[in-house]
N, C-alpha and C positions, 0 to 999 in steps of 0.2 A: 432840776429837780427830778428830770428823767432819766439823766444821766444817774444821776446818785438812785435810784431804783434801780437803775439797772446792773448797775454793779454790786447791789446790796442782794437783789436776787440772782446774778451771777454767783456770787459768794454762798451764800446758801448753795445751789442747786450743784456747784463744785464743790460744797461741804456735803450735801448728800452721795452723791458719786464716790469719794471717796470712803466714808460708811461703806455704801455698798461691795467696790470692793475689796474691802478690806472684808469684808465679811463672805464674799464668798472668795478669797483668799484663802483665808482659816478652813473654809467646810471644806476649799480646793485640798488642802493640806489633811486635811483628819481624812478626804476620801482616801486619798495615794497613801498619808501613811497603813490606814485599815489596808489597803489591796497588797502593797506592799509587805504588812500583817500574812498575810491570807497564805498569800505565796507564798512565802519562805515556809509555810506548817505544812502548805502543800509539797516542798521542792524544797527539802533542806537539804546544807549542801555538805555534802559527801563528809569532809570532816565530823561536822554533825553529825552522821550516821555513824560512824564508828568512832565516836569520842568516848563508849562503853568499853568497849574491845581494845583503847587505845590502855584504858585506866588498867584493866586485866591484866597488860604485859606488863605489873610493875608483878603481879605474880610469880613470872614465870621459873623455873630454879636455870641454871648453868646447864644440866641436861636436857631440859627440857628445847632452850635453846638452842644444842648444839645438834637434837637431834627433830630438828627445822630445817626438810630436802631445803634447796637451794631452788629456785625461781629456772622456769628455763622457759624458750620461749616453743610455745603450743599452738603457734597459727595455721590457720593452714594455708595459709602464705606458700610455706616449707613444706607441709603432707602431700600438696599435691606435687606430679610429676608434669614437670612442666612437658607438653606436647611442641617438636618443633614445628614452625610456622613456614611455609611453601608456597611463595609469589611464582605467577608461571611466568617465563619469561618471552618477550611476546618471539614473534616468527620468522622475523626479520632480525634478531639476535640470532635465533639460534642458526639459520638460515647465514648466514655470516660469519659464526663456527664452522660449523660444515666447508665453506667455502675454504678457509680457511688451515684446514686437519685435512684436505683433498688430498694424497700423495698422488703422483704425477706416473704411470705406468709407464711414460715412453723414454726411451735415449737419443740423445744426442747423437747423430756417426762424427762431428766430429768429436765428441770423450775418449769414440776407437781409437784413430791416431797418436794417440797421446804417447811419448819412447817410454823405454823402457831404461836407457842407459839414464843416468844425471846429468845434468847440465850445468859444465864449470861456469862458460861466456853467459853471467853474469847483465853482461850489457845486450847482449844477442834480445834477450827477453825482454829488457827497458825496466832492470831493478836498476 
């Protein structure tokens, strides 16, 4: 007998829970719908904002249409002149470049002893 009553009580409570869930769901859906409508009224789509202007385009004549100037890019990105950015070089790099570009001012004594006459015997010079 207790099992029978428990089953009936559980069925009644489950029916009550289902009804309450359904009610909450309906209220939640109504609230969401109202919020969405309010949102769309406050922030309409761009397409809707220009709908009346689009309708007015139907009355534009051929001459008026051809008189409309071409669109061009007027963004600030192209107006501003870009300045070059310089990054300072490390002193070790500058020192290395200075060492590579340094000219030797000394004269090798052996270099002055080069004969002025052309050599014809290539074996004597190791070629």
